[in-house]
BABAFI-752969 format. One record per residue (C-alpha): residue number from 1; x, y, z. Coordinates in steps of 0.05 Angstrom, whole numbers, padded with zeros to 5 digits. Each point is the difference from the previous one (the first is absolute). Example, Ala and Ser with C-alpha at 12.3 -4.5 7.8 and 13.67 -1.06 7.14 Angstrom:
REM residues 2
<atom><seq>1</seq><c1>00246</c1><c2>-00090</c2><c3>00156</c3></atom>
<atom><seq>2</seq><c1>00027</c1><c2>00069</c2><c3>-00013</c3></atom>
This chain:
REM residues 267
<atom><seq>1</seq><c1>02559</c1><c2>01316</c2><c3>-00108</c3></atom>
<atom><seq>2</seq><c1>-00008</c1><c2>00021</c2><c3>00072</c3></atom>
<atom><seq>3</seq><c1>00055</c1><c2>-00007</c2><c3>00051</c3></atom>
<atom><seq>4</seq><c1>00023</c1><c2>00022</c2><c3>00069</c3></atom>
<atom><seq>5</seq><c1>00068</c1><c2>00032</c2><c3>00010</c3></atom>
<atom><seq>6</seq><c1>00016</c1><c2>-00027</c2><c3>00070</c3></atom>
<atom><seq>7</seq><c1>00067</c1><c2>00034</c2><c3>00010</c3></atom>
<atom><seq>8</seq><c1>00017</c1><c2>00068</c2><c3>-00030</c3></atom>
<atom><seq>9</seq><c1>00034</c1><c2>00061</c2><c3>00030</c3></atom>
<atom><seq>10</seq><c1>-00043</c1><c2>00052</c2><c3>-00031</c3></atom>
<atom><seq>11</seq><c1>00027</c1><c2>00060</c2><c3>00039</c3></atom>
<atom><seq>12</seq><c1>00061</c1><c2>-00008</c2><c3>-00044</c3></atom>
<atom><seq>13</seq><c1>-00040</c1><c2>-00001</c2><c3>-00065</c3></atom>
<atom><seq>14</seq><c1>-00033</c1><c2>00055</c2><c3>-00041</c3></atom>
<atom><seq>15</seq><c1>-00075</c1><c2>00005</c2><c3>-00011</c3></atom>
<atom><seq>16</seq><c1>00009</c1><c2>-00024</c2><c3>-00072</c3></atom>
<atom><seq>17</seq><c1>00015</c1><c2>-00069</c2><c3>00030</c3></atom>
<atom><seq>18</seq><c1>-00067</c1><c2>-00001</c2><c3>00035</c3></atom>
<atom><seq>19</seq><c1>-00034</c1><c2>00017</c2><c3>-00066</c3></atom>
<atom><seq>20</seq><c1>00037</c1><c2>-00055</c2><c3>-00038</c3></atom>
<atom><seq>21</seq><c1>-00014</c1><c2>-00052</c2><c3>00054</c3></atom>
<atom><seq>22</seq><c1>-00074</c1><c2>00017</c2><c3>-00001</c3></atom>
<atom><seq>23</seq><c1>-00002</c1><c2>-00005</c2><c3>-00076</c3></atom>
<atom><seq>24</seq><c1>00034</c1><c2>-00068</c2><c3>00004</c3></atom>
<atom><seq>25</seq><c1>-00055</c1><c2>-00027</c2><c3>00046</c3></atom>
<atom><seq>26</seq><c1>00027</c1><c2>00012</c2><c3>00070</c3></atom>
<atom><seq>27</seq><c1>-00056</c1><c2>00002</c2><c3>00052</c3></atom>
<atom><seq>28</seq><c1>00041</c1><c2>00011</c2><c3>00063</c3></atom>
<atom><seq>29</seq><c1>00072</c1><c2>00017</c2><c3>00019</c3></atom>
<atom><seq>30</seq><c1>00031</c1><c2>-00019</c2><c3>00066</c3></atom>
<atom><seq>31</seq><c1>00060</c1><c2>00040</c2><c3>00025</c3></atom>
<atom><seq>32</seq><c1>00047</c1><c2>-00027</c2><c3>00053</c3></atom>
<atom><seq>33</seq><c1>00039</c1><c2>00050</c2><c3>00042</c3></atom>
<atom><seq>34</seq><c1>00068</c1><c2>00009</c2><c3>-00032</c3></atom>
<atom><seq>35</seq><c1>00066</c1><c2>00037</c2><c3>00000</c3></atom>
<atom><seq>36</seq><c1>-00003</c1><c2>00072</c2><c3>-00022</c3></atom>
<atom><seq>37</seq><c1>00063</c1><c2>-00003</c2><c3>-00043</c3></atom>
<atom><seq>38</seq><c1>00038</c1><c2>00025</c2><c3>00061</c3></atom>
<atom><seq>39</seq><c1>00000</c1><c2>-00017</c2><c3>00074</c3></atom>
<atom><seq>40</seq><c1>-00049</c1><c2>00040</c2><c3>00041</c3></atom>
<atom><seq>41</seq><c1>00027</c1><c2>00027</c2><c3>00065</c3></atom>
<atom><seq>42</seq><c1>-00061</c1><c2>00004</c2><c3>00046</c3></atom>
<atom><seq>43</seq><c1>-00065</c1><c2>-00032</c2><c3>00019</c3></atom>
<atom><seq>44</seq><c1>-00035</c1><c2>00065</c2><c3>-00020</c3></atom>
<atom><seq>45</seq><c1>00021</c1><c2>-00013</c2><c3>-00072</c3></atom>
<atom><seq>46</seq><c1>-00033</c1><c2>-00068</c2><c3>00002</c3></atom>
<atom><seq>47</seq><c1>-00063</c1><c2>00029</c2><c3>00031</c3></atom>
<atom><seq>48</seq><c1>-00007</c1><c2>00046</c2><c3>-00059</c3></atom>
<atom><seq>49</seq><c1>00014</c1><c2>-00058</c2><c3>-00047</c3></atom>
<atom><seq>50</seq><c1>-00054</c1><c2>-00042</c2><c3>00032</c3></atom>
<atom><seq>51</seq><c1>-00048</c1><c2>00058</c2><c3>-00009</c3></atom>
<atom><seq>52</seq><c1>00021</c1><c2>00004</c2><c3>-00073</c3></atom>
<atom><seq>53</seq><c1>-00016</c1><c2>-00074</c2><c3>-00010</c3></atom>
<atom><seq>54</seq><c1>-00066</c1><c2>00002</c2><c3>00036</c3></atom>
<atom><seq>55</seq><c1>-00028</c1><c2>00068</c2><c3>-00017</c3></atom>
<atom><seq>56</seq><c1>00032</c1><c2>00030</c2><c3>-00063</c3></atom>
<atom><seq>57</seq><c1>00020</c1><c2>-00057</c2><c3>-00045</c3></atom>
<atom><seq>58</seq><c1>-00070</c1><c2>-00031</c2><c3>00000</c3></atom>
<atom><seq>59</seq><c1>-00027</c1><c2>00065</c2><c3>-00028</c3></atom>
<atom><seq>60</seq><c1>00052</c1><c2>00001</c2><c3>-00055</c3></atom>
<atom><seq>61</seq><c1>-00019</c1><c2>-00071</c2><c3>-00020</c3></atom>
<atom><seq>62</seq><c1>-00074</c1><c2>00014</c2><c3>00003</c3></atom>
<atom><seq>63</seq><c1>00007</c1><c2>00053</c2><c3>-00055</c3></atom>
<atom><seq>64</seq><c1>00011</c1><c2>-00059</c2><c3>-00047</c3></atom>
<atom><seq>65</seq><c1>-00052</c1><c2>-00046</c2><c3>00028</c3></atom>
<atom><seq>66</seq><c1>00050</c1><c2>-00042</c2><c3>00040</c3></atom>
<atom><seq>67</seq><c1>-00008</c1><c2>-00023</c2><c3>00071</c3></atom>
<atom><seq>68</seq><c1>00063</c1><c2>00011</c2><c3>00041</c3></atom>
<atom><seq>69</seq><c1>00020</c1><c2>-00043</c2><c3>00060</c3></atom>
<atom><seq>70</seq><c1>00063</c1><c2>00001</c2><c3>00041</c3></atom>
<atom><seq>71</seq><c1>00044</c1><c2>-00036</c2><c3>00050</c3></atom>
<atom><seq>72</seq><c1>00039</c1><c2>00034</c2><c3>00057</c3></atom>
<atom><seq>73</seq><c1>00069</c1><c2>-00013</c2><c3>00030</c3></atom>
<atom><seq>74</seq><c1>00071</c1><c2>00024</c2><c3>00000</c3></atom>
<atom><seq>75</seq><c1>00031</c1><c2>-00032</c2><c3>-00060</c3></atom>
<atom><seq>76</seq><c1>00061</c1><c2>-00046</c2><c3>00013</c3></atom>
<atom><seq>77</seq><c1>00044</c1><c2>00048</c2><c3>-00041</c3></atom>
<atom><seq>78</seq><c1>-00007</c1><c2>00048</c2><c3>00059</c3></atom>
<atom><seq>79</seq><c1>-00002</c1><c2>-00050</c2><c3>00057</c3></atom>
<atom><seq>80</seq><c1>00072</c1><c2>00005</c2><c3>00026</c3></atom>
<atom><seq>81</seq><c1>-00018</c1><c2>00051</c2><c3>00054</c3></atom>
<atom><seq>82</seq><c1>-00041</c1><c2>-00042</c2><c3>00049</c3></atom>
<atom><seq>83</seq><c1>-00018</c1><c2>00059</c2><c3>00045</c3></atom>
<atom><seq>84</seq><c1>-00027</c1><c2>00040</c2><c3>-00058</c3></atom>
<atom><seq>85</seq><c1>-00036</c1><c2>-00061</c2><c3>-00026</c3></atom>
<atom><seq>86</seq><c1>-00034</c1><c2>-00010</c2><c3>00067</c3></atom>
<atom><seq>87</seq><c1>-00025</c1><c2>00072</c2><c3>-00001</c3></atom>
<atom><seq>88</seq><c1>-00028</c1><c2>-00009</c2><c3>-00070</c3></atom>
<atom><seq>89</seq><c1>-00033</c1><c2>-00067</c2><c3>00016</c3></atom>
<atom><seq>90</seq><c1>-00033</c1><c2>00034</c2><c3>00060</c3></atom>
<atom><seq>91</seq><c1>-00035</c1><c2>00048</c2><c3>-00049</c3></atom>
<atom><seq>92</seq><c1>-00031</c1><c2>-00054</c2><c3>-00043</c3></atom>
<atom><seq>93</seq><c1>-00059</c1><c2>-00022</c2><c3>00045</c3></atom>
<atom><seq>94</seq><c1>-00033</c1><c2>00068</c2><c3>-00006</c3></atom>
<atom><seq>95</seq><c1>-00004</c1><c2>-00010</c2><c3>-00076</c3></atom>
<atom><seq>96</seq><c1>-00024</c1><c2>-00073</c2><c3>-00001</c3></atom>
<atom><seq>97</seq><c1>-00074</c1><c2>00018</c2><c3>00001</c3></atom>
<atom><seq>98</seq><c1>00005</c1><c2>00044</c2><c3>-00062</c3></atom>
<atom><seq>99</seq><c1>-00043</c1><c2>-00025</c2><c3>-00057</c3></atom>
<atom><seq>100</seq><c1>00055</c1><c2>-00018</c2><c3>-00049</c3></atom>
<atom><seq>101</seq><c1>00051</c1><c2>-00033</c2><c3>00047</c3></atom>
<atom><seq>102</seq><c1>00009</c1><c2>-00075</c2><c3>-00014</c3></atom>
<atom><seq>103</seq><c1>00052</c1><c2>-00019</c2><c3>00051</c3></atom>
<atom><seq>104</seq><c1>00074</c1><c2>00003</c2><c3>00016</c3></atom>
<atom><seq>105</seq><c1>00050</c1><c2>00002</c2><c3>-00057</c3></atom>
<atom><seq>106</seq><c1>00045</c1><c2>-00003</c2><c3>-00035</c3></atom>
<atom><seq>107</seq><c1>00041</c1><c2>-00025</c2><c3>00058</c3></atom>
<atom><seq>108</seq><c1>00058</c1><c2>-00048</c2><c3>-00004</c3></atom>
<atom><seq>109</seq><c1>00075</c1><c2>00002</c2><c3>-00012</c3></atom>
<atom><seq>110</seq><c1>00046</c1><c2>00039</c2><c3>-00045</c3></atom>
<atom><seq>111</seq><c1>00071</c1><c2>-00019</c2><c3>00021</c3></atom>
<atom><seq>112</seq><c1>-00019</c1><c2>-00055</c2><c3>00049</c3></atom>
<atom><seq>113</seq><c1>00030</c1><c2>00039</c2><c3>00058</c3></atom>
<atom><seq>114</seq><c1>-00013</c1><c2>-00011</c2><c3>00075</c3></atom>
<atom><seq>115</seq><c1>-00036</c1><c2>00067</c2><c3>00006</c3></atom>
<atom><seq>116</seq><c1>-00044</c1><c2>-00014</c2><c3>-00060</c3></atom>
<atom><seq>117</seq><c1>-00020</c1><c2>-00066</c2><c3>00032</c3></atom>
<atom><seq>118</seq><c1>-00017</c1><c2>00036</c2><c3>00065</c3></atom>
<atom><seq>119</seq><c1>-00044</c1><c2>00050</c2><c3>-00037</c3></atom>
<atom><seq>120</seq><c1>-00033</c1><c2>-00057</c2><c3>-00039</c3></atom>
<atom><seq>121</seq><c1>-00018</c1><c2>-00034</c2><c3>00065</c3></atom>
<atom><seq>122</seq><c1>-00030</c1><c2>00065</c2><c3>00026</c3></atom>
<atom><seq>123</seq><c1>-00043</c1><c2>00006</c2><c3>-00063</c3></atom>
<atom><seq>124</seq><c1>-00023</c1><c2>-00072</c2><c3>00005</c3></atom>
<atom><seq>125</seq><c1>-00020</c1><c2>00011</c2><c3>00072</c3></atom>
<atom><seq>126</seq><c1>-00039</c1><c2>00063</c2><c3>-00020</c3></atom>
<atom><seq>127</seq><c1>-00036</c1><c2>-00039</c2><c3>-00054</c3></atom>
<atom><seq>128</seq><c1>-00017</c1><c2>-00056</c2><c3>00048</c3></atom>
<atom><seq>129</seq><c1>-00026</c1><c2>00047</c2><c3>00054</c3></atom>
<atom><seq>130</seq><c1>-00045</c1><c2>00037</c2><c3>-00048</c3></atom>
<atom><seq>131</seq><c1>-00019</c1><c2>-00061</c2><c3>-00043</c3></atom>
<atom><seq>132</seq><c1>00028</c1><c2>00030</c2><c3>-00064</c3></atom>
<atom><seq>133</seq><c1>00020</c1><c2>-00030</c2><c3>-00067</c3></atom>
<atom><seq>134</seq><c1>00075</c1><c2>-00001</c2><c3>-00013</c3></atom>
<atom><seq>135</seq><c1>00038</c1><c2>00016</c2><c3>-00064</c3></atom>
<atom><seq>136</seq><c1>00074</c1><c2>-00019</c2><c3>00001</c3></atom>
<atom><seq>137</seq><c1>00059</c1><c2>00026</c2><c3>-00041</c3></atom>
<atom><seq>138</seq><c1>00055</c1><c2>-00050</c2><c3>-00013</c3></atom>
<atom><seq>139</seq><c1>00070</c1><c2>00023</c2><c3>-00015</c3></atom>
<atom><seq>140</seq><c1>00031</c1><c2>00001</c2><c3>-00069</c3></atom>
<atom><seq>141</seq><c1>00049</c1><c2>-00043</c2><c3>-00037</c3></atom>
<atom><seq>142</seq><c1>00049</c1><c2>-00043</c2><c3>00040</c3></atom>
<atom><seq>143</seq><c1>-00033</c1><c2>00018</c2><c3>00067</c3></atom>
<atom><seq>144</seq><c1>-00070</c1><c2>-00022</c2><c3>-00021</c3></atom>
<atom><seq>145</seq><c1>00002</c1><c2>-00073</c2><c3>00021</c3></atom>
<atom><seq>146</seq><c1>00033</c1><c2>00013</c2><c3>00067</c3></atom>
<atom><seq>147</seq><c1>-00047</c1><c2>00059</c2><c3>00013</c3></atom>
<atom><seq>148</seq><c1>-00061</c1><c2>-00040</c2><c3>-00019</c3></atom>
<atom><seq>149</seq><c1>00019</c1><c2>-00054</c2><c3>00049</c3></atom>
<atom><seq>150</seq><c1>00012</c1><c2>00050</c2><c3>00055</c3></atom>
<atom><seq>151</seq><c1>-00068</c1><c2>00033</c2><c3>-00013</c3></atom>
<atom><seq>152</seq><c1>-00037</c1><c2>-00066</c2><c3>00000</c3></atom>
<atom><seq>153</seq><c1>00034</c1><c2>-00018</c2><c3>00066</c3></atom>
<atom><seq>154</seq><c1>-00024</c1><c2>00065</c2><c3>00032</c3></atom>
<atom><seq>155</seq><c1>-00071</c1><c2>-00012</c2><c3>-00024</c3></atom>
<atom><seq>156</seq><c1>-00001</c1><c2>-00072</c2><c3>00022</c3></atom>
<atom><seq>157</seq><c1>00026</c1><c2>00018</c2><c3>00069</c3></atom>
<atom><seq>158</seq><c1>-00060</c1><c2>00045</c2><c3>00013</c3></atom>
<atom><seq>159</seq><c1>-00057</c1><c2>-00050</c2><c3>00011</c3></atom>
<atom><seq>160</seq><c1>-00052</c1><c2>00056</c2><c3>-00008</c3></atom>
<atom><seq>161</seq><c1>00017</c1><c2>00007</c2><c3>-00075</c3></atom>
<atom><seq>162</seq><c1>-00043</c1><c2>-00038</c2><c3>-00049</c3></atom>
<atom><seq>163</seq><c1>00039</c1><c2>-00014</c2><c3>-00064</c3></atom>
<atom><seq>164</seq><c1>-00060</c1><c2>00008</c2><c3>-00045</c3></atom>
<atom><seq>165</seq><c1>-00002</c1><c2>00073</c2><c3>00022</c3></atom>
<atom><seq>166</seq><c1>00073</c1><c2>00013</c2><c3>-00022</c3></atom>
<atom><seq>167</seq><c1>00024</c1><c2>00016</c2><c3>-00070</c3></atom>
<atom><seq>168</seq><c1>00075</c1><c2>-00009</c2><c3>-00012</c3></atom>
<atom><seq>169</seq><c1>00019</c1><c2>00044</c2><c3>-00059</c3></atom>
<atom><seq>170</seq><c1>00057</c1><c2>00002</c2><c3>-00051</c3></atom>
<atom><seq>171</seq><c1>00004</c1><c2>-00076</c2><c3>-00003</c3></atom>
<atom><seq>172</seq><c1>00043</c1><c2>-00032</c2><c3>-00054</c3></atom>
<atom><seq>173</seq><c1>00014</c1><c2>-00070</c2><c3>-00025</c3></atom>
<atom><seq>174</seq><c1>00042</c1><c2>-00018</c2><c3>00061</c3></atom>
<atom><seq>175</seq><c1>-00048</c1><c2>00027</c2><c3>00053</c3></atom>
<atom><seq>176</seq><c1>-00071</c1><c2>-00010</c2><c3>-00026</c3></atom>
<atom><seq>177</seq><c1>-00005</c1><c2>-00073</c2><c3>00021</c3></atom>
<atom><seq>178</seq><c1>00027</c1><c2>00015</c2><c3>00069</c3></atom>
<atom><seq>179</seq><c1>-00052</c1><c2>00054</c2><c3>00010</c3></atom>
<atom><seq>180</seq><c1>-00059</c1><c2>-00040</c2><c3>-00026</c3></atom>
<atom><seq>181</seq><c1>00019</c1><c2>-00060</c2><c3>00043</c3></atom>
<atom><seq>182</seq><c1>-00012</c1><c2>00041</c2><c3>00063</c3></atom>
<atom><seq>183</seq><c1>-00072</c1><c2>00017</c2><c3>-00020</c3></atom>
<atom><seq>184</seq><c1>00017</c1><c2>00073</c2><c3>-00013</c3></atom>
<atom><seq>185</seq><c1>-00017</c1><c2>00035</c2><c3>-00065</c3></atom>
<atom><seq>186</seq><c1>00054</c1><c2>00017</c2><c3>-00051</c3></atom>
<atom><seq>187</seq><c1>00006</c1><c2>00064</c2><c3>-00041</c3></atom>
<atom><seq>188</seq><c1>00040</c1><c2>00005</c2><c3>-00064</c3></atom>
<atom><seq>189</seq><c1>00027</c1><c2>00069</c2><c3>-00016</c3></atom>
<atom><seq>190</seq><c1>00007</c1><c2>00017</c2><c3>-00074</c3></atom>
<atom><seq>191</seq><c1>00060</c1><c2>00045</c2><c3>-00012</c3></atom>
<atom><seq>192</seq><c1>00033</c1><c2>00019</c2><c3>-00066</c3></atom>
<atom><seq>193</seq><c1>00071</c1><c2>-00009</c2><c3>00027</c3></atom>
<atom><seq>194</seq><c1>-00003</c1><c2>-00040</c2><c3>00065</c3></atom>
<atom><seq>195</seq><c1>-00046</c1><c2>-00048</c2><c3>00037</c3></atom>
<atom><seq>196</seq><c1>-00047</c1><c2>-00039</c2><c3>-00049</c3></atom>
<atom><seq>197</seq><c1>-00008</c1><c2>00013</c2><c3>-00073</c3></atom>
<atom><seq>198</seq><c1>-00069</c1><c2>-00018</c2><c3>-00029</c3></atom>
<atom><seq>199</seq><c1>00030</c1><c2>-00063</c2><c3>-00032</c3></atom>
<atom><seq>200</seq><c1>00031</c1><c2>-00023</c2><c3>00066</c3></atom>
<atom><seq>201</seq><c1>-00064</c1><c2>00014</c2><c3>00038</c3></atom>
<atom><seq>202</seq><c1>-00041</c1><c2>-00041</c2><c3>-00050</c3></atom>
<atom><seq>203</seq><c1>00051</c1><c2>-00057</c2><c3>00006</c3></atom>
<atom><seq>204</seq><c1>-00009</c1><c2>00001</c2><c3>00075</c3></atom>
<atom><seq>205</seq><c1>-00076</c1><c2>-00003</c2><c3>-00008</c3></atom>
<atom><seq>206</seq><c1>00007</c1><c2>-00059</c2><c3>-00047</c3></atom>
<atom><seq>207</seq><c1>00044</c1><c2>-00035</c2><c3>00050</c3></atom>
<atom><seq>208</seq><c1>-00034</c1><c2>00016</c2><c3>00066</c3></atom>
<atom><seq>209</seq><c1>-00072</c1><c2>00012</c2><c3>-00021</c3></atom>
<atom><seq>210</seq><c1>-00045</c1><c2>00059</c2><c3>00013</c3></atom>
<atom><seq>211</seq><c1>-00022</c1><c2>-00011</c2><c3>00072</c3></atom>
<atom><seq>212</seq><c1>00019</c1><c2>00055</c2><c3>00051</c3></atom>
<atom><seq>213</seq><c1>00042</c1><c2>00038</c2><c3>-00051</c3></atom>
<atom><seq>214</seq><c1>-00010</c1><c2>00071</c2><c3>-00027</c3></atom>
<atom><seq>215</seq><c1>00037</c1><c2>00046</c2><c3>-00048</c3></atom>
<atom><seq>216</seq><c1>00019</c1><c2>00072</c2><c3>00014</c3></atom>
<atom><seq>217</seq><c1>00042</c1><c2>00056</c2><c3>-00029</c3></atom>
<atom><seq>218</seq><c1>00027</c1><c2>00031</c2><c3>00064</c3></atom>
<atom><seq>219</seq><c1>00011</c1><c2>00062</c2><c3>-00043</c3></atom>
<atom><seq>220</seq><c1>00040</c1><c2>00052</c2><c3>00038</c3></atom>
<atom><seq>221</seq><c1>00055</c1><c2>00053</c2><c3>-00007</c3></atom>
<atom><seq>222</seq><c1>00045</c1><c2>-00045</c2><c3>-00042</c3></atom>
<atom><seq>223</seq><c1>-00006</c1><c2>-00033</c2><c3>-00067</c3></atom>
<atom><seq>224</seq><c1>-00068</c1><c2>-00034</c2><c3>00004</c3></atom>
<atom><seq>225</seq><c1>-00065</c1><c2>-00007</c2><c3>-00039</c3></atom>
<atom><seq>226</seq><c1>-00069</c1><c2>00014</c2><c3>00030</c3></atom>
<atom><seq>227</seq><c1>-00031</c1><c2>-00041</c2><c3>-00057</c3></atom>
<atom><seq>228</seq><c1>00042</c1><c2>-00062</c2><c3>00013</c3></atom>
<atom><seq>229</seq><c1>-00059</c1><c2>-00042</c2><c3>00023</c3></atom>
<atom><seq>230</seq><c1>-00045</c1><c2>00010</c2><c3>-00062</c3></atom>
<atom><seq>231</seq><c1>00061</c1><c2>-00008</c2><c3>-00045</c3></atom>
<atom><seq>232</seq><c1>00016</c1><c2>-00066</c2><c3>00033</c3></atom>
<atom><seq>233</seq><c1>-00073</c1><c2>-00021</c2><c3>-00009</c3></atom>
<atom><seq>234</seq><c1>00008</c1><c2>00012</c2><c3>-00075</c3></atom>
<atom><seq>235</seq><c1>00063</c1><c2>-00044</c2><c3>00001</c3></atom>
<atom><seq>236</seq><c1>-00039</c1><c2>-00054</c2><c3>00037</c3></atom>
<atom><seq>237</seq><c1>-00052</c1><c2>00001</c2><c3>-00055</c3></atom>
<atom><seq>238</seq><c1>00054</c1><c2>-00006</c2><c3>-00053</c3></atom>
<atom><seq>239</seq><c1>00027</c1><c2>-00061</c2><c3>00037</c3></atom>
<atom><seq>240</seq><c1>-00068</c1><c2>-00034</c2><c3>-00004</c3></atom>
<atom><seq>241</seq><c1>-00028</c1><c2>00014</c2><c3>00069</c3></atom>
<atom><seq>242</seq><c1>-00075</c1><c2>00005</c2><c3>-00002</c3></atom>
<atom><seq>243</seq><c1>-00039</c1><c2>00060</c2><c3>00024</c3></atom>
<atom><seq>244</seq><c1>-00022</c1><c2>-00031</c2><c3>00066</c3></atom>
<atom><seq>245</seq><c1>00071</c1><c2>-00017</c2><c3>00019</c3></atom>
<atom><seq>246</seq><c1>00024</c1><c2>00071</c2><c3>-00015</c3></atom>
<atom><seq>247</seq><c1>-00059</c1><c2>00030</c2><c3>00038</c3></atom>
<atom><seq>248</seq><c1>00016</c1><c2>-00044</c2><c3>00061</c3></atom>
<atom><seq>249</seq><c1>00071</c1><c2>00026</c2><c3>00005</c3></atom>
<atom><seq>250</seq><c1>-00011</c1><c2>00074</c2><c3>-00015</c3></atom>
<atom><seq>251</seq><c1>-00069</c1><c2>00010</c2><c3>00032</c3></atom>
<atom><seq>252</seq><c1>-00030</c1><c2>-00057</c2><c3>00040</c3></atom>
<atom><seq>253</seq><c1>00062</c1><c2>-00018</c2><c3>00041</c3></atom>
<atom><seq>254</seq><c1>00016</c1><c2>00071</c2><c3>00024</c3></atom>
<atom><seq>255</seq><c1>-00074</c1><c2>00012</c2><c3>00013</c3></atom>
<atom><seq>256</seq><c1>-00005</c1><c2>-00064</c2><c3>00041</c3></atom>
<atom><seq>257</seq><c1>00061</c1><c2>00017</c2><c3>00043</c3></atom>
<atom><seq>258</seq><c1>-00016</c1><c2>00073</c2><c3>00009</c3></atom>
<atom><seq>259</seq><c1>-00074</c1><c2>-00013</c2><c3>00016</c3></atom>
<atom><seq>260</seq><c1>00024</c1><c2>-00030</c2><c3>00066</c3></atom>
<atom><seq>261</seq><c1>00001</c1><c2>00074</c2><c3>00019</c3></atom>
<atom><seq>262</seq><c1>-00074</c1><c2>00019</c2><c3>00000</c3></atom>
<atom><seq>263</seq><c1>00017</c1><c2>00070</c2><c3>-00026</c3></atom>
<atom><seq>264</seq><c1>00022</c1><c2>-00028</c2><c3>-00067</c3></atom>
<atom><seq>265</seq><c1>-00057</c1><c2>00001</c2><c3>-00049</c3></atom>
<atom><seq>266</seq><c1>00003</c1><c2>00001</c2><c3>-00076</c3></atom>
<atom><seq>267</seq><c1>-00050</c1><c2>-00013</c2><c3>-00056</c3></atom>
């Protein structure tokens, strides 16, 4: 099978993961800006990180025949210091013309705090001013529904934002319908211990259909699996989903969304 990994934090993974993904049929991997496992203390640290995502990580992926794309932002896990966030956001425009940059992400909320909301609004304004795609992180567990509603309110309030150019990630059973009803895309994150298991993700697909939904691993520093997408495709096949339906979710859908950025080309 061929698939696109639309959300993976490859700077936290070893090169063996790239090799395994390529062998499983991955054609492209998309890496949203993320937390480093600790809070960075200066805009200079983020400048170097953005260079890593746009200059160095694509070379590492290319060794295994994989195209590497990325998104840029300050992740909501580090968004409590608004002044620092403003300095980092001011750096982003100088990177937006780089050949593998897809847009602004993964922005959103972590603890649903006032400062996180302010930084989210700053990111949304940046995306609107530069006509960028948006990838959104929704908070975990009991904060997810409240956070998703807050995020959707911010997006709706900015009339420049077109929902079909926004992907709301980490949806679960209680948020996927809310997201799809706005016209935004929905991403399901496949985690071994949290978020969606393959079985739950397939249940959601069988309930809500396959339009404007993609699957991703969001593999990172923690317990996660860079092969979660092809493994879920195998489970879909076991459950009786035909090849075209599987292809739509793991390849055609992410390709359709990401191709709204003219830099994204696969196949």
